[in-house]
C-alpha positions in Angstrom: 53.3 -66.8 33.1 56.9 -67.7 32.8 58.5 -71.1 33.0 61.8 -71.8 34.6 64.7 -71.6 32.1 65.8 -75.1 32.6 62.4 -76.5 31.7 61.8 -77.0 28.0 58.5 -76.4 26.3 57.2 -79.4 24.4 55.6 -79.1 21.0 52.3 -80.1 22.5 52.6 -77.2 25.0 53.4 -74.9 22.2 50.5 -76.1 20.2 48.2 -75.7 23.3 49.5 -72.2 23.8 49.0 -71.3 20.2 45.4 -72.7 20.4 44.7 -70.6 23.5 46.0 -67.5 21.7 43.8 -68.3 18.7 40.8 -68.7 20.9 41.6 -65.5 22.8 42.0 -63.6 19.5 38.7 -65.1 18.2 37.0 -64.0 21.4 38.5 -60.5 21.1 37.5 -60.3 17.4 34.0 -61.5 18.2 33.7 -58.9 21.0 35.0 -56.2 18.7 32.5 -57.2 16.0 29.6 -57.3 18.6 30.7 -53.8 19.8 30.8 -52.5 16.3 27.3 -54.0 15.6 25.9 -52.5 18.7 27.4 -49.2 17.9 26.0 -49.3 14.3 22.6 -50.4 15.7 22.6 -47.5 18.2 23.6 -45.0 15.6 20.9 -46.3 13.2 18.3 -46.0 16.1 19.4 -42.5 16.9 19.3 -41.5 13.2 15.7 -42.9 12.9 14.7 -41.1 16.1 16.1 -37.8 14.7 14.2 -38.3 11.4 10.9 -39.1 13.3 11.4 -36.0 15.5 12.2 -33.8 12.5 9.0 -35.0 10.8 7.1 -34.4 14.0 8.4 -30.9 14.4 7.6 -30.1 10.7 4.1 -31.4 11.1 3.6 -29.5 14.4 4.9 -26.3 12.8 2.6 -26.8 9.8 -0.4 -27.3 12.2 0.6 -24.3 14.2 0.7 -22.2 11.0 -2.7 -23.4 10.1 -4.1 -22.6 13.5 -2.5 -19.2 13.4 -4.0 -18.6 9.9 -7.4 -19.6 11.2 -7.1 -17.4 14.2 -6.2 -14.4 12.0 -9.3 -15.2 9.8 -11.4 -15.3 12.9 -10.1 -12.0 14.1 -10.8 -10.5 10.7 -14.4 -11.8 10.8 -14.8 -10.4 14.4 -13.4 -7.0 13.3 -15.9 -7.0 10.3 -18.7 -7.9 12.7 -17.7 -5.2 15.2 -17.6 -2.6 12.4 -21.0 -3.8 11.1 -22.5 -3.5 14.6 -21.0 -0.1 15.1 -22.5 1.1 11.8 -25.9 -0.3 12.6 -25.8 1.1 16.1 -24.8 4.6 14.7 -27.6 4.3 12.2 -30.2 3.4 14.8 -29.0 6.2 17.1 -29.1 8.7 14.3 -32.6 7.6 13.2 -33.8 7.9 16.9 -32.2 11.3 17.2 -33.9 12.4 13.9 -37.2 11.1 15.1 -36.9 12.9 18.4 -36.0 16.2 16.7 -38.9 15.7 14.3 -41.3 15.1 17.2 -39.9 18.1 19.0 -40.4 20.3 15.9 -43.9 19.1 15.5 -44.6 19.8 19.2 -43.1 23.3 18.9 -45.2 23.9 15.8 -48.4 22.7 17.6 -47.4 24.8 20.7 -46.7 27.9 18.4 -50.1 27.3 16.7 -51.8 27.0 20.0 -50.1 30.1 21.3 -51.1 32.0 18.2 -54.6 30.9 18.6 -54.6 31.9 22.3 -53.0 35.3 21.5 -55.5 35.9 18.8 -58.4 35.0 21.2 -56.8 37.3 23.8 -56.5 40.1 21.2 -60.1 39.6 20.2 -61.2 39.6 23.9 -59.1 42.8 24.6 -60.6 44.5 21.5 -64.1 43.6 22.7 -63.4 44.8 26.2 -62.0 48.0 24.7 -65.1 48.6 22.6 -67.3 48.0 25.6 -65.3 50.5 27.6 -65.5 53.0 24.9 
């Protein structure tokens, strides 16, 4: 705002202008201070959030490692159980096969004994028949 040249500025007007400038500078300084405070507060909040997220991620990673370790142990136990069942099943099957073979051999032995007896009886009958014929 400019004043005409021929009009003189009074000391009171100068003082009033200076006062307005002081108030304007104070308001600007207050606004700058508030902006700096808000910026610092925002940065502190972001820093705290990053720290919390970092801790959360570390805790999550630790828990995932524990879960993975437990899963590996469970798989190991399952593998041991599978091998144990396999060995037991093989033993049972082998025992059953041996029992079947043993029973077969006993049956063959009885059949052979029965056949020997029958052949012996037939030989005796043939010999008697031959003697009668003679």
